[in-house]
C-alpha positions in Angstrom: 0.0 0.1 0.1 2.8 2.4 0.8 4.5 1.8 -2.6 1.1 2.6 -4.4 0.6 5.8 -2.4 4.2 6.9 -3.2 3.6 6.3 -6.9 0.4 8.2 -6.8 2.3 11.1 -5.1 5.1 11.3 -7.8 2.3 11.2 -10.6 0.6 14.2 -9.2 4.1 16.0 -8.5 5.1 15.4 -12.2 1.7 16.3 -13.6 1.7 19.9 -11.7 5.4 20.6 -12.5 5.1 19.6 -16.1 2.3 22.4 -16.4 4.5 25.1 -15.5 7.3 24.5 -18.3 7.6 26.7 -21.1 8.9 25.2 -24.4 10.0 28.4 -26.2 10.4 32.0 -25.0 8.4 34.7 -27.0 9.9 36.4 -29.9 10.5 40.2 -30.1 7.9 42.1 -31.9 10.4 43.0 -34.8 11.3 39.2 -35.3 10.0 37.5 -38.6 9.1 34.1 -38.0 6.8 33.4 -40.8 9.6 31.1 -42.7 10.2 28.8 -39.9 9.4 25.1 -40.6 6.6 23.5 -39.0 7.2 20.7 -36.4 7.4 17.2 -38.1 4.5 15.6 -36.1 2.8 13.0 -38.5 0.8 10.0 -38.5 3.2 8.0 -36.6 2.2 9.5 -33.3 -0.9 7.3 -33.4 1.2 4.3 -34.0 3.5 5.3 -31.0 0.5 5.7 -28.7 -1.0 2.4 -29.5 2.5 0.5 -29.2 3.0 2.2 -26.0 -0.3 1.5 -24.5 0.0 -2.1 -25.4 3.4 -2.4 -24.1 2.2 -0.8 -20.6 -0.8 -3.2 -20.6 1.6 -6.2 -21.3 3.9 -4.9 -18.4 0.9 -4.4 -15.8 -0.6 -7.8 -16.7 2.7 -9.7 -16.3 3.1 -8.2 -12.9 0.0 -9.9 -11.4 
């Protein structure tokens, strides 16, 4: 029971710490950022989420 409560505590701590992170500072008003390339996030994000979920489910199932 103690390890489960510690795990839940760390999950909440990391959840609230990550909400205050800033990815990039703001540009100055005179900066031209219209030519910046877009982030290369494509269809593989769905495949990664499914694979990660399956791996996590398998690990949790094998623990019991």
